[in-house]
C-alpha positions as CSV (number, residue, x, y, z in Angstrom):
1,M,-38.0,-19.4,-2.5
2,A,-34.8,-17.3,-2.2
3,K,-31.8,-19.0,-0.9
4,K,-30.7,-17.8,2.5
5,K,-27.3,-16.1,2.4
6,E,-24.8,-18.4,3.9
7,S,-22.3,-17.2,6.5
8,Y,-18.6,-17.2,6.0
9,E,-18.2,-20.0,8.6
10,N,-20.8,-22.2,7.0
11,M,-19.1,-21.8,3.6
12,M,-15.7,-22.7,5.1
13,E,-17.2,-25.7,6.7
14,R,-18.7,-26.9,3.5
15,L,-15.4,-26.3,1.6
16,E,-13.6,-28.4,4.2
17,E,-16.1,-31.2,3.6
18,I,-15.6,-31.0,-0.1
19,V,-11.8,-31.2,0.3
20,E,-12.2,-34.3,2.6
21,L,-14.5,-35.9,0.0
22,M,-12.0,-35.2,-2.8
23,D,-9.1,-36.5,-0.7
24,G,-10.9,-39.9,-0.3
25,N,-11.1,-42.5,-3.0
26,E,-14.8,-43.1,-2.8
27,V,-15.9,-40.3,-5.2
28,T,-16.3,-40.9,-8.9
29,L,-14.7,-38.7,-11.5
30,E,-18.1,-37.1,-12.2
31,G,-18.6,-36.6,-8.4
32,T,-15.2,-35.1,-8.1
33,M,-16.0,-32.6,-10.9
34,I,-19.3,-31.6,-9.3
35,N,-17.5,-31.2,-5.9
36,Y,-14.7,-29.2,-7.6
37,E,-17.2,-26.8,-9.3
38,E,-19.0,-26.3,-6.0
39,G,-15.7,-25.7,-4.2
40,I,-14.7,-23.1,-6.8
41,K,-18.0,-21.3,-6.4
42,I,-17.6,-21.3,-2.6
43,C,-14.0,-20.1,-2.9
44,N,-15.1,-17.2,-5.1
45,S,-17.8,-16.3,-2.6
46,L,-15.3,-16.4,0.3
47,Y,-12.8,-14.3,-1.7
48,K,-15.5,-11.7,-2.3
49,I,-16.5,-11.6,1.4
50,L,-12.8,-11.2,2.4
51,N,-12.2,-8.5,-0.1
52,D,-15.3,-6.6,1.1
53,T,-14.3,-7.0,4.7
54,E,-10.8,-5.8,3.9
55,G,-12.2,-2.7,2.2
56,K,-14.4,-2.0,5.2
57,I,-11.4,-2.4,7.6
58,K,-9.3,-0.1,5.4
59,I,-12.0,2.6,5.4
60,L,-12.4,2.3,9.2
61,T,-8.6,2.3,9.7
62,D,-8.1,5.3,7.4
63,E,-10.9,7.2,9.2
64,G,-9.5,6.2,12.6
65,E,-6.0,7.3,11.5
66,K,-7.4,10.7,10.4
67,D,-9.2,11.1,13.7
68,F,-6.1,10.2,15.6
69,M,-3.9,12.6,13.5
70,A,-6.4,15.4,14.2
71,L,-6.4,14.6,17.9
72,T,-2.6,14.5,17.9
73,E,-2.4,17.9,16.2
74,V,-4.8,19.4,18.7
75,S,-2.8,17.8,21.6
76,E,0.5,19.3,20.2
77,K,-1.0,22.8,19.9
78,V,-2.4,22.6,23.5
79,S,1.1,21.4,24.7
80,E,2.7,24.3,22.9
81,K,0.3,26.8,24.5
82,V,0.9,25.3,28.0
83,S,4.7,25.5,27.4
84,E,4.5,29.2,26.4
85,N,2.7,30.1,29.6
């Protein structure tokens, strides 16, 4: 069965749990290494999600900026025409 894709929030919650476990003194060295490996995998996944999201925001922002610039140019031309009359 395929593993369900975890949400950003769930991964952050799990990472916080791992940090709390590792901060305590109850975990063995082997357990600490297992937790560390899981934490690194989660961090890498979170980093990828953040990078993908940043790219999407940049694309949306760039497109929005282009749309805004086009609108500004049209607005300036209309203002010039109105001023001429």
